[in-house]
N, C-alpha and C positions, 0 to 999 in steps of 0.2 A: 268528311266530317269526323272530328276526333271522337265524338260520342259513339258513332257506329264502329270505329276501329276498336275502341275499348270494349264495347258490348261483344264484339266478335272474340276478343281475347278472353272474355269472361264466359263465353259460350252461352250468351243470352240472345234470344231471337225476338223477344217482345219489346214493346216500347214503354212499359209501365214504370220503369225506373230511370228513364232518360233524364228527367230533371234532377234526380239524385246524383247520377253520374256527372251531369254538367256542373253541379255544385262542387263536386270533388275536383273536377278539372279546374274550375275557377280558384279553388283553395290551393291547389298544386301550383298554379301560376303565381299566386300571391306568395307562396312559400319560396318559389324560385327567385322572385324579385327581392324578397327579404334578404337572401343570402348573396345578392349581387348579380344574378343573371339578368342581363339586359335584353338579349336577343331571344325573345319567346315567340316563335312563329308556329302556328297550328300544323303546318306542313313539314316541319323539321322532324326527321325521324328520331332524334335524341329527345326532343321535347315530348313527342308522342310516347316514347318509351318511358320517360319519367312520369307522365300522366297515368299510363297503364300501371306502373308499379305503385304509384300513390293510391290509385283507386283500389287495386287488389289488396294493398295494405289495410286501407280503411274498411273494406268490406270483408276482411279476414278470409280472402279467397282460399279455398281448399284448406282452411284452418292453418294457414302459413303466414299470418300477419307479420311476425318478426322477420321472416326471410324477406318478405317484400319491403318492409320498412328499411332493413339494412341495405338492400339493393337500391332502393330509391335514394336514400341518404348518400350513398357512395356516388351514384350518378349525379345527383344534385350538387354535391360538393365539387366533383370534377368539372361540371359545367361552370360553376362559380369561379373556378380558378383558370378556366380556359380563356385565352385572349379572344377566341372566336365568339364567345358568349358574354363576356363581361365588359366589352368596350362599346 
């Protein structure tokens, strides 16, 4: 499950913010669709990485929101231009 992978990357062991993380994942998927990514599968490592970066950005993980935003946007834009993800 993507929520568990993201919680692990955030070093969170409790379940109290699962719904918040899921909302961020859903928003990330909508943002990916907005820019033309059509292949969005929960088991795809690049989609998982995009979601991790998106959540870390929005939660200002380790006070590095700008770093995670830039990384997310670069990955998102690369996926949008890739024939493997936009067809």
